[in-house]
N, C-alpha and C positions, 0 to 999 in steps of 0.2 A: 293429494298434496297440493298446497297452494303456494304460489310465488307472488309476492306483493312488492311492488316498487313504489316508493314515495317520491312525489315530484319535488326535486331539489335542483338547484343550479349545478352545472357540471363542475364549476370551480369550487363549490362548497364540498362536493364529494372528494375532489382531489386533495383539498386541504385537510379533510378529516382522515385521509388515508384509507378510504373504503374502496375495495377493489370492485371492478365492474361485476354486475350480476351475471352469473353463468346461466345459459339457457340450454334446454334439452332439445334434442333433434325433434323436429316436427312442431315445436312450440314457436309461434311467431314472435319476433323481436318487438320490443316496445316502440311505438311510433314516437318520433320527435317532432315537436312543433315549436315554432318561434314565438316568443312573447317578449316584447320590449327589447328586441335585439339580442336576446340570449337564448340558449337552448335549455330546455327543461325536460326531465323525464316524465313520462306519462305513466300513471299507475297501471300495472299489469296484473291481472288475476288469471292464473292458468291452473287447470285441474288435470292431474295425471292419474289415471286409473291403474292400480296395481292388482294383480291376481293373488288371491289367498289360496294357499295349498293346505289341504286337509292334513291334520296330524292325528296322533293317538288320542282317543277319548281320555278325559281326565280321570275317570273312574279306573280305566285300565292302567294309567300311569301310576296312580296311587297303589294299585294292587301289586304292580311290579316292584315299586319302591319298598312296600311292606315285606315282600319275599326276600329282597336283597338285605334288608335290615335284619330279618330273622336269621338268614344264613350267616351274617356277620356275627351276631350274638352267639350262635352255635359254635362257630370257629373259635371265638375267644374263650367260651366255656371249656371246650375240649382242650385248648392249649393250657389253660390254667389248671385244669383238673388232672391232666395226664402228662403232658409234655414238661410241665414245670416241676414235676415230682421226680426224685431219683428212683431208679429201678429198684424194686424190692430186693433186699439182701437176705438170703436164708442163712441164719446162724443157729446151730444146735450145739448143746453142751451135754456131755454125759460123764458120770463118774463122781458126782458130788463136789465137795470143796477140797481145794488143794492143801495138802499138808506135807511138810518135809519128811521124806522117807517113804511116802505113799506114791502110788501111780498117779501121774498127772492127769487131771480131767481131760478127756478127749473132747475135741470140738471140730465143727466144720464151719467154714466161712469162705470168703473169696478175697483175692488181692484187689488192689485198686484198678488193675487192668482186667478184672473179671475172671481170673483163673481160680478154679475151686481149690480149696486147701483143707486138708484134714490133718490134725496133729499126729495121729497114729501112723500116718504114712511115713513119718521120719523115724520110726522105731529103729533102733540100732545105730542112731546118729545122735551126737550131743546137740541139744536144742537150747536156744536162749529166746525167751519171750520178753520183749521190751514194750511195756505199756506206756503210751505217750498221747499227746494232743498238741494241736497247733498253738494253743494258748500257754503251753507249758514252757516257761523260760529255762528251767534247768535242763529240759530235754534238748535244747539247742546246743548245750555244751557237752552233754553226755553222749548223744547219738553218734557224733563223729568218732569218739573213742571206740564205740562198739563196731562202727564200720571198719576201722583199722584192724580190730581184732578179727572181724569176719574175713578180711583179706588175708591176714596172716595164717589163720587156722582153717581156711577153706579146704586145704589139702587133707586135713584130718577129718573132714566131713561135717564141720560145724555148720549148723543151720540157725539163722537168726530171723525171727519174725517180729516186725514192729506192729503191735496190736493197738490200733487207734481206739481212743476212749470216747465213745458216744458221739461221733461226728459223722456227717454224711456228705459234706461238700468235697467231692473228689478233687476239684480244681484247687481248692485251698490246701488240701493235704499234700497234693503233688508239689505245689509251689513251696510249701514248707520243707519237704524232703529235698528238693533241688537246692534250696537255700543252705541247708546243713550238709549238702553233698552226701546223701545217704543212698546207697544202691540196693541194700537188701530189701526183700519184699515187705510191703506194708499191707495189713489186712483190716477189714471192717469189723467193728463190734458196735453197731449203732444203738442197740438197746442196753449195752453193758452186760450182756449175759456171760461172756468169757471173763470179763473183769470181775464180776461177782463170784464166779467159780474159783478165781485165784485170789480172792480177798482184796481186790483193788477198789478203792473208792475215789474220792476227789484228789487225794494225795498222789501226785505224780512227780517223777517217773517211778515205776516199779518194774523190777527185772527178775524173771524166774529162770533158774538154771536147772535143766532136765538132763539126766544122764542117758547113756545109750540103752538102758533097760526101760526107759520111759518113766523113771521115778524122779520126783522133785528132790533136788539136792540142796537148793538154797533159794530163799526169796529175799531179795534186796529191796528195801523200801527207801526211796530217796535217791538223790544223785550219787553216782559213783565216780571216784577218781580212777585213773588207769591202774593204780596199784590194787585197789579193791576189785576191779574188774578181772584182772589177771588172777587174783587170789581165788575167785569163785569159778573161773574158767578151768583151771588146771585139774580139779577133781573129776570133771565130766568129759575131758578130752580123751 
């Protein structure tokens, strides 16, 4: 490293606001000599040797960088392929298509909290299946009525299952149920297998009333008022 000072009058350096040149230990200060009654700086050239420390070879550095990049790509791939997907939900349906007076098609699924559910486990109890979705506007008005009926007839063994129609976002489903203040269990039907067995397509809501013997008593298509709900509940209680 070189330090160079240019010969200038002292008063010129002061007027320009240039600070004095710092010097390193062991480096001689510049000599001053008088010229024409004024002091001038004498040019100083000083060389300071610095030691260089060996580092990793560039080939090894690039190799390490390549390994780190590959590891990052693998982590992103695993996250998108597995962590981003919902856990597989096993849904099975048996018994054909639902018809009034016939045994309700049995099915297995799970609640939004992961609890396994089989329809036939509720045999000897009245059951209401309410098919719904978060985009279903009439469901927002109807489900609170069903919740109140569930609270009233719980002592008589009434079971209500909210069968979601072809959705998999657990967080959005739970948010919807909190919004409408529904406490009865909601279950998955991501591929619409249960819905197909009960004749449900895009038209929602649909409510199925099943008696204590496991037979379909009535299938209500469309939104219910409280009067209609009570009318279909009484025969199965």
